[in-house]
N, C-alpha and C positions, 0 to 999 in steps of 0.2 A: 451775726456776721461773725467768720472768726478771727485772725490779726495774726500772720507772723512774723517773727522780725526778720532782719535780713540786716546779717551780720557784715560791715563794713572794715576793712584794712586801708589802712595808712598805704601810701607807696611811696608820699614824697610830703616831708612837711618840714612846707617852709619856718623859716626861725628871723630874720630878719633882709627885708627891704629893700636892696639899696637906689635901685634905680626903676623904670617901669616905662617903657616910650612908643609911641607908634611911628610910625619910618615907610616912607616912598622912595622905591628907587624906579630908575633908568632903565630900558630893555639892557643897555651896556654896562651894567654895574659888573665890576668883581671886587670882593673880600678877598686875600690870599689867605685870610687866615690868622688864626692867634690861639691861643691858652691863657687860663688867669686862675684863679685859685677861689674861683666863686661859683657857685649854679650862673648858666641861663636858659633862658626859658624862653623858645620863639612862636609865638602861633601866628600863621597864615592866615590873611584878612582877602587879599583878595589877588590872582597872579599867577605863574608860577618861578617856583627857587629849587635852585641845583644848593644841595646843602651837603658838606663833607662833616663826621665825626670818628677821628683817626682816621682811618681805610675802610672808612666806610661811608658809600652815597648815599643821601636820598632827594628822589627826587618830590617836591613841596610844593601841593594847592591849596587853594583855601579852604581851611577848617582843620588842615593839618598840623602836628605841633611837634618840635624837636627839644630835647632836655639834652642839654650838655652839663655833663659832669667837669668838677674841679681838675682844669690839668690836659684835662682833654683839647686834643688840637682838633677847628674849626674853622671852617670857611662856607660863605656864600657866595651866590653868583646868580641874575638874574638867567631862566629860563625857557624865555619867548620872546617875540617881537614888544609887551605891551608891558607895563611899566610894573612891580607888584607889593602889594604894601604888606608888614607884618606888624604886631606887636611884639617887643622883647621887652624882661626884666631878669635882674641881674639881684642873687639874692645866696645866703648860706641858707643851709636848711642839708637832713639828713635822710637818705633814703632805703628800704629795702628793695630786694630788686627790680630792676624797670627792664620789660621784654620790652622789645620792637621787632620792626621788621625792617630788611634795607633791600634796596633794589639799584645795584651797581648803573652805572650808566651803557656798560656793555649786558648786561641784566644778569651777572652773576653776582654773588651775593660773597 
């Protein structure tokens, strides 16, 4: 059997991990936003949430992940009548180009 190597590319290299936690919020949750000097990665475990990243809006569900670069203003809110749960981490990192898809609340990019 022939084996063919697969070349891996590093898109995000985490250097220092400051925090990692799991949070659950009620349907009336609204965080109006912040910006900071470290990376923030959120992984959505259950429920639905809306997330902004500068002027882009994301509709997030279980299995989605958001990555906020340092200095980017971002906010989050519950997007259904049920609780949502996500894991969040804060770190220093370096990154090559990270591509993402965004759909605004109006359906326009």
